[in-house]
C-alpha angles and dihedrals in degrees: 000000000000135000130028094323094052092046091051091049092051091048091051093045095048092046093048093050095045092051093043095056090060090065099081092048091050088050093051091049091049092052090050097052102031111116118249116261118202123217130191117218112232116179091338094310126106118232129178112279088208110025091183094048126116094235099099091042090051092052091054092042094054090048090052093049093050095049092043092056091045091049094051090048092050093047092048095046092046090052093049093048094041133079144182110313093029098070098097099046091043092052092046089049092050090051096046096040092044096055092045092046092048092051091047090049091052093050098042093048091050093050094056105104093352096125092052091047092051091047091050090052092050092052097041123103123226109288095023119133125230132180116239134217132245109291127171109222098174094059092177087078088082086082092064093082100054093037095049094043093052090041092054091050090051095047091051090051090053094047100040096035098197117221117263117264112288095011112124093182102262111153125239134353126317097068107150092192091061100058125049094332095288099318093107126039112190117204125202113252117232117250113278098014148040131264099248095039091229094128123071 
C-alpha cells in the first residue's frame, strides 16, 4: 500500500507486532515471581490448601503489576516515537497488541511447570499437598495492558501538548514556513484597518 492509508496501516501493524512480542517475556517473568500456591489432592482433584490465603490474590496481583509496567512503557515509547498524523494507528496498535500480549502472557506463564504439576496431582494420594503453577483467576485483568497503554499515550498527549503539524514554534503571524512553503508571508493587520490601507 502507498500513501497515507498505507503508512497508517504499517504504523498500526508494526506497533501491534512490537507490543505483542513482549507477551511471552511478561509471561515468563510472571511465572518466575508468582507466589507458590499449595493444593491438597482430594479424590484426584486439587483444591486450595488454604482457601482464605493470599496466594491466589498474590498471583493475580503480580500479573497485574507486570502487565501494568509493560503497558506504561509501551504507551510512553509509542508517544515518544510517534508524531502528528500517527496518533490513531499508534493507539489502535497499542490496544490490539496490548490485548494479544496480555493473553499470551497469561497462557505462557500458566504453561511453565504445568506438566510437572499435573503429573504430581495424578500420582498424589488423597490428602497429599502439591504446589500449583501461575494461574490467572481474574481473567478480566488481561484488559489492563491495552487500557493502560492507550491511557498512558493519552495522558502524555494532554501533558506535553505537541505542536500542531508544521508548527515549529515561531510566535505570531508572518511565518513563511507556515504558508505555501515561504511563497506567502501573511502579516497581521492592525486593529481597525488593513495593512495596505486600501480599504476605508
